[in-house]
FIPALUM-889556 format. One line per 2 residues: number of its first residue (from 1); their letters; for each residue y negated, z, x negated of N, C-alpha, C, O. Coordinates in steps of 0.1 Angstrom, whole numbers, plus 5000, padded with zeros to 4 digits. Example, Ala and Ser with C-alpha at 12.3 -4.5 7.8 and 13.67 -1.06 7.14 Angstrom:
REM residues 2
1	AS	5057:5078:4868:5045:5078:4877:5033:5078:4868:5033:5085:4858 ~ 5022:5071:4872:5011:5071:4863:5000:5079:4871:4989:5080:4866
***
This chain:
REM residues 167
1	ML	8849:2678:7731:8858:2673:7721:8852:2674:7707:8840:2671:7706 ~ 8860:2677:7698:8856:2677:7684:8863:2666:7677:8875:2665:7679
3	KI	8856:2659:7668:8863:2649:7660:8862:2653:7645:8851:2656:7640 ~ 8874:2654:7638:8873:2658:7624:8877:2647:7615:8884:2637:7618
5	AP	8872:2648:7603:8875:2639:7592:8888:2641:7585:8893:2653:7585 ~ 8895:2631:7580:8907:2633:7573:8905:2638:7558:8915:2641:7551
7	DL	8893:2639:7554:8890:2643:7540:8889:2658:7538:8886:2662:7527 ~ 8893:2665:7548:8893:2680:7547:8905:2685:7539:8915:2679:7540
9	EE	8903:2696:7532:8914:2702:7525:8921:2710:7535:8916:2714:7546 ~ 8934:2714:7532:8942:2721:7542:8936:2734:7546:8936:2738:7558
11	SQ	8930:2741:7536:8923:2754:7540:8912:2752:7550:8909:2761:7558 ~ 8905:2741:7548:8894:2738:7558:8899:2735:7572:8893:2739:7582
13	IV	8910:2728:7572:8917:2725:7585:8921:2738:7592:8919:2740:7604 ~ 8927:2747:7584:8931:2760:7590:8919:2768:7595:8920:2774:7605
15	DI	8908:2768:7587:8896:2774:7592:8890:2768:7605:8886:2775:7614 ~ 8891:2755:7605:8886:2748:7618:8895:2752:7629:8890:2755:7640
17	AD	8908:2753:7627:8917:2756:7638:8914:2770:7643:8915:2773:7655 ~ 8911:2779:7634:8908:2793:7638:8895:2793:7646:8895:2800:7657
19	LI	8885:2785:7643:8873:2784:7651:8876:2778:7665:8871:2782:7675 ~ 8885:2768:7665:8889:2761:7678:8895:2771:7687:8892:2772:7699
21	RK	8904:2780:7681:8911:2790:7690:8902:2800:7696:8904:2805:7706 ~ 8891:2802:7689:8881:2812:7693:8869:2806:7701:8861:2814:7706
23	SS	8870:2793:7703:8858:2787:7710:8863:2781:7723:8874:2783:7728 ~ 8853:2774:7729:8856:2767:7742:8858:2752:7740:8856:2744:7749
25	ID	8862:2748:7728:8865:2734:7725:8877:2729:7733:8887:2736:7733 ~ 8876:2718:7740:8886:2714:7749:8897:2705:7742:8908:2704:7748
27	GV	8894:2700:7731:8904:2692:7724:8898:2686:7711:8886:2688:7708 ~ 8906:2680:7703:8902:2675:7690:8907:2661:7688:8919:2658:7691
29	IV	8899:2652:7682:8903:2639:7678:8905:2639:7663:8896:2643:7655 ~ 8917:2636:7659:8921:2636:7645:8925:2621:7642:8936:2617:7646
31	SN	8917:2613:7635:8907:2617:7627:8896:2607:7627:8897:2596:7634 ~ 8885:2609:7620:8874:2600:7618:8877:2591:7606:8889:2591:7601
33	TT	8867:2584:7601:8869:2576:7590:8870:2584:7577:8867:2596:7577 ~ 8875:2578:7566:8877:2585:7554:8867:2579:7543:8865:2567:7543
35	IS	8862:2587:7534:8854:2582:7523:8863:2580:7511:8859:2574:7501 ~ 8876:2585:7512:8885:2583:7500:8891:2569:7501:8890:2562:7511
37	RP	8896:2565:7490:8903:2552:7489:8917:2555:7485:8920:2557:7473 ~ 8927:2554:7495:8941:2557:7492:8946:2548:7481:8942:2536:7481
39	GS	8955:2553:7473:8962:2545:7463:8969:2533:7469:8971:2523:7462 ~ 8973:2533:7481:8980:2522:7488:8970:2511:7492:8975:2500:7496
41	LT	8957:2513:7491:8948:2503:7496:8949:2490:7487:8947:2491:7475 ~ 8951:2479:7494:8952:2466:7487:8944:2456:7495:8941:2458:7507
43	DR	8942:2444:7489:8935:2434:7497:8944:2428:7508:8939:2422:7517 ~ 8957:2430:7507:8966:2425:7517:8963:2432:7530:8966:2427:7541
45	ES	8958:2445:7530:8955:2452:7542:8941:2449:7548:8937:2456:7558 ~ 8934:2440:7542:8921:2438:7546:8919:2434:7561:8909:2437:7567
47	IH	8929:2428:7567:8928:2424:7581:8927:2436:7590:8922:2435:7601 ~ 8932:2448:7586:8932:2460:7594:8924:2471:7588:8927:2483:7592
49	CH	8914:2468:7580:8905:2478:7575:8891:2475:7579:8888:2464:7582 ~ 8883:2486:7580:8869:2484:7584:8861:2495:7577:8866:2506:7576
51	LS	8849:2492:7572:8840:2501:7567:8829:2504:7576:8824:2495:7582 ~ 8825:2517:7578:8815:2521:7588:8801:2516:7583:8792:2518:7591
53	NH	8800:2511:7571:8786:2506:7568:8785:2491:7573:8776:2484:7569 ~ 8794:2488:7582:8795:2475:7590:8798:2463:7581:8796:2452:7586
55	SS	8804:2465:7570:8809:2454:7562:8824:2453:7563:8831:2463:7559 ~ 8829:2443:7569:8844:2442:7569:8849:2438:7556:8842:2431:7548
57	IQ	8861:2443:7552:8867:2440:7539:8872:2426:7540:8880:2422:7549 ~ 8868:2417:7531:8872:2404:7531:8883:2402:7519:8882:2409:7509
59	SG	8892:2394:7522:8903:2391:7512:8896:2387:7499:8887:2379:7499 ~ 8901:2392:7488:8896:2389:7475:8886:2398:7469:8881:2397:7458
61	TA	8881:2408:7477:8872:2418:7472:8879:2430:7467:8891:2432:7470 ~ 8872:2438:7459:8878:2450:7454:8876:2461:7464:8866:2468:7464
63	NK	8886:2463:7472:8885:2473:7483:8882:2487:7479:8874:2494:7485 ~ 8887:2491:7468:8885:2505:7463:8870:2507:7459:8866:2518:7458
65	AE	8863:2496:7456:8849:2497:7451:8840:2498:7463:8828:2501:7461 ~ 8844:2494:7475:8835:2494:7487:8831:2509:7490:8839:2518:7487
67	IG	8820:2510:7496:8815:2523:7500:8814:2524:7515:8813:2513:7522 ~ 8814:2535:7521:8814:2537:7536:8827:2543:7541:8836:2545:7533
69	GL	8827:2546:7554:8839:2552:7560:8850:2541:7562:8847:2531:7568 ~ 8862:2544:7556:8873:2535:7558:8881:2539:7570:8884:2550:7572
71	SG	8885:2529:7578:8893:2531:7589:8905:2521:7589:8905:2512:7580 ~ 8914:2522:7598:8925:2513:7599:8938:2517:7592:8939:2529:7589
73	AP	8946:2508:7589:8960:2511:7584:8960:2520:7572:8969:2529:7572 ~ 8952:2519:7562:8952:2528:7550:8950:2543:7554:8953:2552:7546
75	LK	8943:2545:7565:8940:2559:7569:8952:2566:7576:8952:2578:7576 ~ 8961:2559:7581:8972:2565:7589:8980:2576:7582:8981:2587:7588
77	PR	8985:2575:7570:8992:2586:7564:8984:2599:7563:8990:2609:7567 ~ 8972:2598:7559:8964:2610:7558:8960:2615:7572:8961:2628:7574
79	AL	8957:2607:7581:8954:2611:7595:8966:2619:7601:8964:2629:7608 ~ 8978:2613:7599:8990:2620:7604:8992:2634:7598:8996:2643:7605
81	QV	8989:2635:7585:8991:2648:7578:8981:2658:7584:8984:2669:7586 ~ 8968:2654:7586:8958:2663:7591:8962:2667:7605:8961:2678:7609
83	LK	8967:2657:7613:8971:2660:7627:8982:2671:7627:8982:2680:7634 ~ 8992:2669:7618:9003:2679:7618:8999:2693:7613:9003:2703:7619
85	TL	8990:2693:7604:8984:2706:7599:8976:2712:7610:8978:2724:7613 ~ 8968:2705:7617:8960:2711:7628:8969:2715:7639:8967:2726:7645
87	RA	8979:2707:7643:8988:2711:7654:8995:2724:7651:8997:2732:7660 ~ 8998:2726:7639:9005:2738:7635:8996:2751:7636:9001:2762:7635
89	HV	8983:2749:7637:8974:2760:7637:8966:2761:7650:8957:2769:7651 ~ 8969:2753:7660:8962:2754:7673:8973:2755:7684:8984:2749:7682
91	PA	8970:2762:7695:8980:2763:7706:8982:2750:7713:8974:2741:7712 ~ 8993:2749:7720:8997:2738:7728:8987:2734:7738:8986:2723:7743
93	SI	8979:2744:7743:8969:2742:7753:8957:2733:7748:8949:2729:7756 ~ 8956:2731:7735:8945:2723:7730:8951:2709:7727:8959:2707:7718
95	PL	8947:2699:7735:8952:2685:7732:8946:2679:7720:8934:2681:7717 ~ 8954:2673:7712:8950:2665:7700:8951:2651:7703:8961:2646:7708
97	IG	8941:2643:7700:8940:2629:7701:8942:2623:7687:8933:2624:7679 ~ 8953:2615:7686:8956:2609:7673:8948:2596:7671:8948:2588:7680
99	CG	8942:2594:7660:8934:2582:7657:8935:2579:7642:8934:2588:7634 ~ 8937:2566:7639:8937:2562:7625:8949:2553:7622:8960:2558:7621
101	GI	8946:2540:7621:8957:2531:7617:8967:2528:7628:8978:2524:7625 ~ 8963:2529:7641:8973:2526:7652:8971:2512:7656:8961:2508:7662
103	ST	8981:2504:7652:8981:2490:7656:8994:2485:7662:8995:2473:7666 ~ 9004:2494:7663:9017:2490:7669:9022:2502:7678:9016:2513:7678
105	GA	9031:2499:7686:9038:2509:7694:9044:2520:7686:9044:2532:7689 ~ 9050:2516:7675:9056:2525:7665:9046:2535:7660:9048:2547:7658
107	DA	9034:2530:7657:9023:2538:7652:9020:2549:7662:9018:2560:7659 ~ 9018:2545:7675:9015:2554:7686:9026:2565:7687:9022:2576:7688
109	LD	9038:2561:7686:9049:2570:7687:9049:2580:7675:9052:2592:7676 ~ 9045:2575:7663:9044:2584:7651:9034:2595:7654:9036:2607:7651
111	YA	9023:2592:7661:9013:2602:7664:9018:2612:7675:9016:2624:7674 ~ 9025:2607:7685:9031:2616:7695:9041:2626:7688:9041:2638:7691
113	RA	9049:2621:7679:9059:2629:7672:9052:2639:7663:9058:2649:7659 ~ 9040:2636:7659:9032:2645:7650:9024:2656:7658:9018:2665:7652
115	GA	9025:2655:7671:9018:2665:7679:9006:2660:7687:8999:2669:7693 ~ 9003:2647:7687:8992:2642:7695:8996:2641:7710:9007:2637:7713
117	SL	8987:2644:7718:8989:2643:7733:8985:2629:7737:8991:2623:7747 ~ 8975:2623:7730:8970:2610:7733:8967:2603:7720:8967:2609:7710
119	IQ	8964:2590:7721:8959:2583:7710:8946:2575:7713:8943:2573:7724 ~ 8939:2572:7702:8927:2564:7703:8929:2552:7694:8932:2554:7682
121	VY	8927:2540:7699:8928:2528:7691:8913:2523:7689:8906:2522:7699 ~ 8910:2520:7677:8897:2515:7674:8897:2503:7665:8894:2492:7670
123	TG	8900:2504:7652:8900:2493:7643:8909:2482:7647:8905:2470:7646 ~ 8921:2485:7650:8931:2475:7655:8926:2467:7667:8928:2455:7667
125	FG	8919:2474:7676:8913:2467:7687:8902:2458:7683:8901:2447:7688 ~ 8894:2462:7673:8883:2454:7668:8888:2441:7662:8882:2431:7663
127	YD	8899:2442:7655:8904:2431:7647:8913:2422:7656:8913:2410:7655 ~ 8921:2428:7665:8931:2420:7672:8926:2417:7686:8933:2408:7693
129	GV	8915:2422:7691:8909:2418:7704:8915:2426:7716:8922:2436:7715 ~ 8911:2421:7728:8913:2428:7740:8928:2430:7744:8931:2438:7752
131	GT	8937:2422:7739:8951:2423:7742:8958:2434:7734:8969:2437:7736 ~ 8951:2440:7724:8957:2449:7715:8963:2461:7722:8975:2465:7720
133	CR	8955:2467:7731:8960:2479:7738:8972:2476:7747:8982:2484:7747 ~ 8972:2465:7753:8984:2461:7761:8996:2458:7753:9007:2462:7756
135	RI	8994:2452:7741:9005:2449:7732:9011:2462:7727:9023:2464:7727 ~ 9002:2472:7723:9007:2484:7718:9015:2492:7729:9025:2497:7726
137	KD	9009:2492:7741:9016:2498:7752:9030:2492:7755:9039:2499:7757 ~ 9030:2479:7755:9043:2472:7757:9053:2475:7746:9065:2477:7749
139	EL	9049:2475:7733:9058:2479:7722:9062:2493:7724:9074:2496:7722 ~ 9053:2502:7727:9057:2516:7729:9066:2518:7740:9076:2526:7739
141	EA	9064:2511:7751:9073:2512:7763:9087:2507:7759:9097:2514:7763 ~ 9088:2497:7751:9101:2492:7747:9108:2502:7738:9120:2504:7739
143	LL	9101:2508:7729:9107:2518:7720:9112:2530:7728:9123:2535:7725 ~ 9104:2535:7737:9107:2546:7745:9119:2543:7754:9128:2552:7756
145	RA	9120:2531:7759:9131:2527:7768:9144:2527:7759:9155:2531:7764 ~ 9143:2522:7747:9155:2521:7738:9160:2535:7735:9172:2537:7732
147	EN	9151:2545:7734:9155:2559:7732:9157:2567:7744:9160:2579:7744 ~ 9156:2560:7756:9158:2566:7769:9150:2579:7771:9154:2589:7775
149	TT	9137:2577:7768:9127:2588:7769:9114:2583:7774:9113:2571:7777 ~ 9104:2592:7775:9091:2588:7780:9081:2594:7770:9084:2602:7762
151	WK	9069:2588:7771:9058:2593:7763:9056:2608:7766:9055:2616:7756 ~ 9056:2612:7778:9054:2626:7782:9064:2635:7776:9061:2646:7771
153	AV	9077:2631:7776:9088:2639:7771:9086:2640:7755:9088:2651:7750 ~ 9083:2630:7748:9081:2630:7734:9069:2640:7731:9070:2648:7722
155	VD	9058:2638:7738:9046:2646:7736:9049:2661:7739:9046:2670:7731 ~ 9055:2663:7750:9058:2677:7754:9067:2684:7744:9065:2696:7740
157	ES	9078:2677:7739:9087:2683:7729:9079:2685:7716:9081:2696:7710 ~ 9072:2676:7711:9065:2677:7698:9054:2688:7699:9054:2697:7690
159	VR	9047:2688:7710:9036:2699:7711:9043:2712:7712:9038:2722:7706 ~ 9053:2714:7719:9060:2727:7721:9066:2731:7707:9064:2743:7704
161	KL	9072:2722:7700:9078:2726:7687:9068:2728:7676:9071:2737:7667 ~ 9057:2721:7676:9049:2721:7664:9036:2730:7665:9029:2732:7656
163	SW	9033:2734:7677:9021:2741:7680:9021:2756:7675:9032:2762:7674 ~ 9009:2761:7672:9007:2775:7668:9010:2784:7680:9007:2780:7692
165	TE	9016:2795:7678:9018:2805:7688:9012:2818:7683:9013:2821:7672 ~ 9007:2825:7693:9000:2838:7689:9011:2848:7684:9021:2849:7690
167	P	9008:2854:7672:9017:2863:7667:9019:2876:7675:9027:2885:7672
***
């Protein structure tokens, strides 16, 4: 598995996709932490942010001034964009694992609809504890039931529609 950062430019993602298609890489995790500080980053999101230099963001600090890899909710929009770009440039046979800002069932479903086959929960689990994965699964199950569908059906349709096909 290859894990890529969300800080890549679109041309870099396309180049990586080309390498993935030509290699024996079995799958990709999208994405790692970001060194950027999204404009949406505020102290209100501090409960779901983490810096890889092992300092948790505390309420009242200047989040944009912190250094280190940022994870959690502020990462989600960019991680989803990188996932969509990569999915459009790799075949359906390459599973993508969505990661970044997943703390609800709706977040998980967003990743499936963007072309992820699986998801990885990290920061939300760290902040919300051992019940996080079960809660996300239960929320996701309720959303899927309300839409009369399954995770597999959403993933299969998204991957089929969004994946690269050989010209």
